[in-house]
C-alpha positions, 0 to 999 in steps of 0.5 A: 524594400518590398519583396515581389513574391510569384506565389501562384497559390492564389489567383491574381486580382483580375482573375474572375470571381467565376473562374476562381470558384469554377478553380475552387470546386474543381479542388474540392470535388477533386478532394471528394467526390460527394461534394457534388451535391453542395456545389450550385447548379451555375458552376456544375461544369463537365469537367467537375461533373465528370470526375465526380463520377469515375469517382462514384457513379451514383453521383450522376443524380446531382448531374444538372439534366444538360450536362449529363451526356453520354460519355457522363452516363457510360463513365457513371455507370461502369463506375456503378449498374445504379447510376443506369436509373439517373440516364436520361431515357433518350441515352439509356442506348444498348451499350450503357444498359449491357455495362449495366447488368454485364455489372448487375440483373437487379437494374433491369427495370430501367433499361428501356423495354426496346432493348429488353424485348430485343434481349429477350426479356431475360 
């Protein structure tokens, strides 16, 4: 007699390879955010990138440009002001730059010129 089990730890064969790979990447990145740098571009999702930059803002460097949303950039800069250098110019808003400047003025060079003028080049 054959014993049937419902083991949820193994994905069923009908689950696509992409979904399985993405799930594996999510688990790996959850355990070690730095592993984001080794994840193939096509497997990087907004969820995976977000969970990585929450743990280490400098990992924004490894987030594909198209996934660098205002939300992900804000999370990265809140975690580490130095991540401001990896925020696309168009997303270096007053809000994100102020978050960085509250942590450290040494990243002033990454603040857009227009904001520097507004703030008075201090």
